[in-house]
C-alpha positions as CSV (number, residue, x, y, z in Angstrom):
1,X,72.4,151.9,113.1
2,X,72.2,148.4,114.9
3,X,70.5,149.8,118.0
4,X,67.9,151.8,115.6
5,X,67.5,149.1,113.5
6,X,66.7,146.2,116.6
7,X,64.1,149.3,118.2
8,X,62.5,149.5,115.5
9,X,62.3,145.6,114.7
10,X,61.3,144.9,118.3
11,X,58.5,147.7,118.4
12,X,57.0,146.8,115.0
13,X,57.1,142.7,116.7
14,X,55.3,144.3,119.8
15,X,53.0,146.1,117.7
16,X,51.8,142.9,115.9
17,X,52.3,140.7,118.8
18,X,49.9,142.3,121.2
19,X,47.1,142.8,118.8
20,X,47.7,139.8,117.6
21,X,47.8,137.7,120.6
22,X,46.5,139.9,123.2
23,X,43.4,141.5,121.1
24,X,44.9,144.9,122.3
25,X,43.1,147.7,120.2
26,X,45.7,149.3,118.1
27,X,45.4,152.7,119.9
28,X,47.2,151.2,122.7
29,X,49.2,148.9,120.8
30,X,50.7,151.9,119.1
31,X,51.4,153.9,122.2
32,X,53.4,150.5,123.6
33,X,55.4,150.3,120.4
34,X,56.3,154.1,121.0
35,X,57.2,153.4,124.2
36,X,59.2,150.3,123.4
37,X,61.0,151.8,120.9
38,X,62.0,155.3,123.0
39,X,63.3,152.1,125.8
40,X,65.3,150.8,123.8
41,X,66.7,154.0,122.3
42,X,67.4,154.9,126.1
43,X,65.6,157.9,126.1
44,X,64.4,158.9,129.3
45,X,60.5,158.2,129.9
46,X,59.4,161.5,130.2
47,X,61.1,162.7,127.0
48,X,59.6,159.7,125.1
49,X,56.0,161.0,126.2
50,X,56.7,164.3,125.4
51,X,57.3,163.3,122.1
52,X,54.2,161.0,121.7
53,X,52.1,163.9,122.9
54,X,53.6,166.4,120.2
55,X,53.0,163.8,117.3
56,X,49.4,163.0,118.8
57,X,48.5,166.2,118.5
58,X,50.1,167.3,115.2
59,X,48.3,164.8,113.6
60,X,44.9,165.7,115.1
61,X,45.5,168.8,114.2
62,X,46.0,168.2,110.5
63,X,43.1,165.5,109.9
64,X,40.5,166.0,112.6
65,X,38.0,167.8,111.2
66,X,38.4,166.1,107.7
67,X,37.8,162.6,109.5
68,X,35.0,163.7,111.3
69,X,33.0,165.9,108.3
70,X,33.8,162.7,106.1
71,X,32.5,160.1,108.4
72,X,29.4,162.3,108.7
73,X,29.0,162.5,104.8
74,X,29.1,158.8,104.1
75,X,26.8,157.7,106.7
76,X,24.0,160.4,105.6
77,X,24.7,159.2,102.0
78,X,24.2,155.6,103.3
79,X,21.1,156.1,105.4
80,X,19.4,158.0,103.0
81,X,19.7,155.4,99.9
82,X,21.8,157.8,98.0
83,X,24.1,154.7,97.3
84,X,21.6,152.2,96.2
85,X,19.9,155.0,93.8
86,X,23.6,155.7,92.3
87,X,23.9,151.6,92.0
88,X,20.5,151.2,90.1
89,X,21.3,154.1,87.4
90,X,24.4,152.9,86.8
91,X,23.4,149.2,86.4
92,X,20.6,150.2,84.1
93,X,23.4,152.4,82.4
94,X,25.2,149.6,81.3
95,X,22.7,147.1,80.7
96,X,22.1,143.4,81.5
97,X,25.0,142.1,79.3
98,X,27.6,144.2,81.4
99,X,26.4,143.8,84.8
100,X,29.4,142.7,86.1
101,X,31.5,145.8,84.6
102,X,28.5,148.0,86.2
103,X,28.8,146.5,89.8
104,X,33.1,147.1,89.4
105,X,32.2,150.5,88.8
106,X,29.7,150.8,91.4
107,X,32.2,149.8,93.8
108,X,34.8,152.0,92.9
109,X,32.5,154.8,92.7
110,X,30.6,154.1,96.1
111,X,34.1,153.3,98.1
112,X,35.4,156.9,97.8
113,X,33.3,158.4,100.7
114,X,32.1,155.0,102.2
115,X,33.4,152.1,104.0
116,X,33.6,149.2,101.8
117,X,31.7,147.0,104.8
118,X,28.6,149.0,105.0
119,X,28.9,149.8,101.0
120,X,28.6,145.8,100.5
121,X,26.1,145.2,102.5
122,X,24.0,148.5,101.3
123,X,24.8,147.6,97.3
124,X,24.6,143.5,97.6
125,X,20.9,143.6,97.7
126,X,21.0,144.8,94.2
127,X,22.8,141.3,93.4
128,X,19.9,139.0,93.6
129,X,17.7,141.0,90.7
130,X,20.6,141.7,88.6
131,X,21.4,137.7,88.8
132,X,18.1,136.3,88.2
133,X,18.7,137.4,84.8
134,X,22.2,136.9,84.4
135,X,23.2,134.0,86.5
136,X,26.2,135.6,87.6
137,X,25.5,136.4,91.4
138,X,29.0,135.4,92.8
139,X,30.7,137.4,89.9
140,X,28.7,140.4,90.7
141,X,29.8,139.9,94.4
142,X,33.1,139.5,93.8
143,X,33.5,142.5,91.4
144,X,31.5,144.4,93.9
145,X,33.5,144.0,96.8
146,X,37.1,144.7,95.1
147,X,35.6,147.5,93.5
148,X,34.8,148.9,96.7
149,X,38.2,147.7,98.4
150,X,40.3,149.5,95.7
151,X,39.2,152.9,96.4
152,X,38.8,152.5,100.2
153,X,42.3,151.9,100.3
154,X,43.9,154.2,97.8
155,X,41.3,157.4,97.3
156,X,40.2,159.9,100.1
157,X,38.6,161.2,101.8
158,X,38.4,157.4,103.0
159,X,40.0,157.7,106.5
160,X,42.9,155.5,105.9
161,X,44.5,157.7,102.6
162,X,43.1,160.3,104.4
163,X,45.1,160.0,107.1
164,X,48.1,158.5,105.3
165,X,48.3,161.9,103.1
166,X,48.4,163.7,106.7
167,X,51.0,161.6,107.9
168,X,53.0,162.2,105.2
169,X,52.5,165.7,104.9
170,X,50.7,166.4,101.7
171,X,46.9,167.3,103.4
172,X,47.2,170.6,101.4
173,X,47.6,168.6,98.1
174,X,44.6,166.4,98.7
175,X,43.7,167.1,95.1
176,X,46.5,165.8,93.9
177,X,46.4,162.5,95.8
178,X,42.9,162.0,95.0
179,X,43.9,162.4,91.2
180,X,46.7,159.4,91.8
181,X,44.8,157.4,93.5
182,X,41.8,157.7,91.0
183,X,44.3,156.7,88.2
184,X,45.9,154.2,90.3
185,X,42.4,152.6,91.2
186,X,41.7,152.0,87.7
187,X,44.1,149.1,86.7
188,X,43.6,147.8,90.4
189,X,39.7,147.4,89.7
190,X,40.3,146.1,86.4
191,X,42.4,143.3,87.5
192,X,40.0,142.4,90.0
193,X,37.1,142.7,87.3
194,X,38.5,140.1,85.2
195,X,39.4,138.1,87.9
196,X,35.9,138.0,89.3
197,X,34.5,137.2,86.0
198,X,36.7,134.2,85.9
199,X,36.7,132.9,89.3
200,X,33.1,133.3,89.6
201,X,31.7,131.4,87.1
202,X,31.1,128.2,88.6
203,X,30.6,129.6,92.5
204,X,27.5,127.9,94.2
205,X,25.8,130.8,96.2
206,X,23.3,130.9,98.7
207,X,22.2,134.4,99.3
208,X,21.7,135.8,102.7
209,X,18.4,137.0,103.9
210,X,19.0,141.1,103.4
211,X,16.8,142.9,104.8
212,X,15.4,145.6,102.3
213,X,15.8,149.7,103.5
214,X,13.2,152.1,103.4
215,X,14.5,153.8,100.5
216,X,13.8,157.1,99.3
217,X,13.2,158.8,95.4
218,X,15.9,160.8,94.6
219,X,17.2,162.2,91.7
220,X,20.5,160.8,90.3
221,X,21.8,164.3,90.2
222,X,20.9,165.1,94.1
223,X,23.1,162.1,94.8
224,X,26.3,162.8,92.7
225,X,26.2,166.2,94.3
226,X,27.6,165.5,97.6
227,X,29.9,162.8,96.3
228,X,31.6,165.0,93.3
229,X,31.2,168.4,94.5
230,X,33.9,168.0,97.6
231,X,36.2,166.1,94.7
232,X,36.2,168.9,92.2
233,X,36.5,171.7,94.9
234,X,39.4,170.0,96.2
235,X,40.7,169.5,92.7
236,X,40.5,173.2,92.1
237,X,42.4,174.0,94.9
238,X,45.7,172.3,93.0
239,X,44.8,174.1,89.6
240,X,47.5,177.1,90.4
241,X,50.1,174.0,90.8
242,X,49.7,173.1,87.0
243,X,48.6,176.8,85.6
244,X,50.8,179.7,86.2
245,X,48.1,181.9,84.7
246,X,46.3,181.3,87.7
247,X,49.1,182.2,90.5
248,X,47.1,185.6,91.0
249,X,44.2,183.8,92.1
250,X,46.1,181.5,94.3
251,X,44.3,182.4,97.2
252,X,41.1,182.2,96.3
253,X,41.7,179.0,94.9
254,X,43.1,177.5,98.3
255,X,40.0,179.0,99.8
256,X,37.5,176.9,97.4
257,X,39.7,173.9,97.4
258,X,40.7,173.8,101.5
259,X,39.4,170.0,102.1
260,X,37.3,170.9,105.4
261,X,35.1,173.5,103.3
262,X,34.7,171.4,100.4
263,X,33.5,168.2,103.0
264,X,31.3,170.6,104.7
265,X,29.7,171.7,101.4
266,X,29.2,168.2,100.3
267,X,27.7,167.6,103.9
268,X,25.2,169.9,103.3
269,X,24.0,168.9,100.0
270,X,23.8,165.6,101.6
271,X,21.2,167.1,104.1
272,X,19.0,167.4,101.0
273,X,18.6,163.5,100.8
274,X,16.9,163.3,104.0
275,X,13.3,163.2,104.0
276,X,10.1,161.8,105.5
277,X,10.7,160.4,109.2
278,X,14.4,160.5,108.4
279,X,14.5,163.9,109.1
280,X,14.0,162.8,112.9
281,X,16.7,160.2,112.6
282,X,19.2,162.0,111.4
283,X,21.0,163.3,114.5
284,X,20.9,159.7,115.6
285,X,23.3,159.1,112.2
286,X,25.8,161.9,113.2
287,X,26.7,161.0,116.6
288,X,26.9,157.3,115.3
289,X,29.4,158.8,112.4
290,X,31.3,160.9,115.2
291,X,31.9,157.6,117.1
292,X,33.0,155.4,114.5
293,X,35.0,158.8,113.6
294,X,36.6,159.2,117.3
295,X,38.1,155.4,117.0
296,X,40.1,156.2,113.4
297,X,41.3,159.7,115.3
298,X,42.8,158.3,118.0
299,X,44.4,155.3,115.8
300,X,45.6,158.2,113.9
301,X,47.1,160.3,116.7
302,X,48.6,157.1,118.1
303,X,50.3,156.5,114.5
304,X,51.7,160.0,114.8
305,X,52.9,159.5,118.6
306,X,55.1,156.4,117.0
307,X,56.1,158.5,114.1
308,X,57.1,161.1,116.1
309,X,59.3,158.8,118.5
310,X,61.0,157.5,115.8
311,X,61.8,161.0,114.0
312,X,63.6,161.8,116.8
313,X,66.0,159.0,117.0
314,X,68.0,160.2,113.9
315,X,66.5,157.1,111.9
316,X,66.3,159.0,108.8
317,X,69.9,160.2,108.6
318,X,71.0,156.5,108.6
319,X,68.4,155.6,106.2
320,X,69.5,158.4,103.9
321,X,73.2,157.1,104.1
322,X,72.2,153.8,103.5
323,X,70.1,154.6,100.1
324,X,72.6,157.3,98.8
325,X,74.3,154.4,96.7
326,X,71.8,152.6,95.5
327,X,70.5,153.2,92.1
328,X,66.9,152.1,93.2
329,X,66.5,153.3,96.1
330,X,62.7,154.9,95.0
331,X,61.6,151.5,94.2
332,X,63.6,149.8,97.4
333,X,61.5,152.2,99.4
334,X,58.3,152.0,97.8
335,X,58.6,147.9,98.6
336,X,59.4,148.8,102.2
337,X,56.1,150.4,102.5
338,X,54.3,147.3,100.6
339,X,55.9,145.0,102.7
340,X,55.4,146.4,105.9
341,X,51.7,147.3,105.1
342,X,50.9,143.8,104.0
343,X,52.6,142.2,107.1
344,X,50.3,144.6,109.3
345,X,47.4,143.9,107.3
346,X,47.5,139.9,107.0
347,X,48.4,140.1,110.9
348,X,45.6,142.4,112.4
349,X,43.3,142.3,109.5
350,X,42.2,146.0,109.2
351,X,43.4,147.7,105.8
352,X,42.8,151.2,107.3
353,X,44.8,150.5,110.4
354,X,47.9,149.2,108.4
355,X,47.7,152.2,106.2
356,X,47.7,154.9,108.9
357,X,50.3,152.6,111.0
358,X,52.8,152.0,108.1
359,X,52.6,156.0,106.8
360,X,53.3,156.8,110.0
361,X,56.5,154.6,110.2
362,X,57.3,155.8,106.9
363,X,56.6,159.6,107.2
364,X,60.1,160.5,108.9
365,X,62.2,158.2,106.6
366,X,60.6,159.6,103.2
367,X,62.7,162.4,102.5
368,X,65.5,161.1,102.9
369,X,64.9,157.9,100.5
370,X,63.9,160.7,98.0
371,X,60.0,160.7,98.6
372,X,60.1,165.0,99.2
373,X,57.8,166.4,96.6
374,X,53.7,165.8,96.9
375,X,53.7,163.3,93.8
376,X,56.4,160.9,95.2
377,X,54.6,160.8,98.5
378,X,51.2,159.9,97.0
379,X,53.1,157.3,94.7
380,X,54.5,156.0,98.0
381,X,50.7,156.0,99.6
382,X,49.6,154.0,96.5
383,X,52.6,151.3,97.3
384,X,51.4,151.3,101.2
385,X,47.4,151.0,100.1
386,X,48.7,147.9,97.8
387,X,50.0,146.4,101.0
388,X,47.1,146.9,102.9
389,X,44.7,144.9,100.6
390,X,47.4,142.2,100.9
391,X,45.6,140.1,101.6
392,X,42.0,139.9,103.1
393,X,41.3,137.1,104.7
394,X,39.6,135.4,108.3
395,X,40.8,138.1,110.5
396,X,39.4,140.8,108.6
397,X,36.0,141.6,109.2
398,X,35.3,142.6,105.4
399,X,36.0,139.1,104.6
400,X,33.0,137.6,106.4
401,X,30.7,140.5,105.1
402,X,31.3,139.9,101.5
403,X,31.2,136.0,102.2
404,X,28.2,136.3,104.4
405,X,26.4,138.8,101.9
406,X,27.2,137.0,99.0
407,X,26.3,133.6,100.1
408,X,29.6,132.5,99.1
409,X,31.3,129.6,101.6
410,X,35.0,130.9,103.1
411,X,36.3,127.8,102.0
412,X,35.4,129.1,98.3
413,X,35.9,133.0,99.6
414,X,39.7,132.2,100.3
415,X,40.1,130.4,96.6
416,X,38.5,133.6,95.4
417,X,37.9,136.6,96.9
418,X,41.1,136.6,98.9
419,X,43.2,135.4,95.8
420,X,41.7,138.9,93.9
421,X,43.1,140.8,97.1
422,X,46.0,139.7,96.6
423,X,46.1,140.4,92.6
424,X,44.7,143.9,93.5
425,X,47.5,144.5,95.8
426,X,50.5,143.5,93.8
427,X,49.0,145.4,91.0
428,X,48.8,148.7,93.2
429,X,52.6,147.9,94.1
430,X,53.1,147.8,90.1
431,X,51.4,151.0,89.6
432,X,53.3,152.6,92.2
433,X,56.7,151.6,90.5
434,X,55.5,152.5,87.2
435,X,54.7,156.3,88.5
436,X,57.7,156.6,89.9
437,X,59.7,155.8,87.0
438,X,57.8,158.6,85.1
439,X,58.5,161.5,87.6
């Protein structure tokens, strides 16, 4: 037990250290951590490499199509202006007195398929026109950024949660994962909304020069379909689990709710958004999306390699023995997931990497801690996502996107936006504990 614990500790320290001090890419950091762990365990180098290759390949098999197609869907909706159309529609629906709430809701919706960085850059152009009437520019920016952040870390098909679902072996229950992620995002976004209103009242801003995009006129329905249709189809795949009367059609629902097919259908509808000169530009968008997806898949696969080496050590049996006498084993494991993700997030800045790495580390241990059902594992994902929010600061690219595009000075951003991300993370942790208690 001592040897395994020390091996795991040193490998995690190596993972964090080489990324922080030597700026090594997470892909190589994870491979190095896996080698360190295997070496300290006394495994032959060829055996360690074999386990790494097995874990890497299995992970890409589970998630490769999903990440690639999801990235393409997000960039098409971004480049065609569909996200801006959705944002304007929501603001108009809420009216001038509820603009802060409207921006928070916009962030929650857009953060599901689109990276929070891209979403904020696109939608921040709404802030000046809305703020000219309400005078709440900082409040609007903080509400938008925190709303995006909530679903970015909690709800698939955003790459981080999607990879975590694959790591934990619940990709076939993606509809359930999305549902629990959305339910958890409600209190997380609500806390952020009230803090944005409170902390953003007297913040002076100098709005950055944001270039406007060539917007197209899209109907609201056409903008919603690529986003909502895949979620509804994936949710349909879980219906036979909840309704026994549908068991006879279970195969049909599995086909309809297959995440890869659902995202492909969403992408197909997204292509109807392409107009004018964009018909010549969209192949470049897809190339850009697949390039981004490739980086995510490499990190995810390397996380699977690390997890495979850990699993082969027998650490799951030790954890099971350790937790068997504890009355609060489930809560303790949620705290472990939250804390590990928070350390990784704070150390290296990327929420997506923190989610992927933490879920790959804990996947072999989850059954021993009692997390052996899809609902329990989805709850663990909420705790990990909460840790990956805690906290956004100077080494996080999103921190600078929010600061620069909202016109909030970085010193003030630490006292407002960073504080909000801390509150969001803790809220997600408490929500996961509450969900676990209700199981």
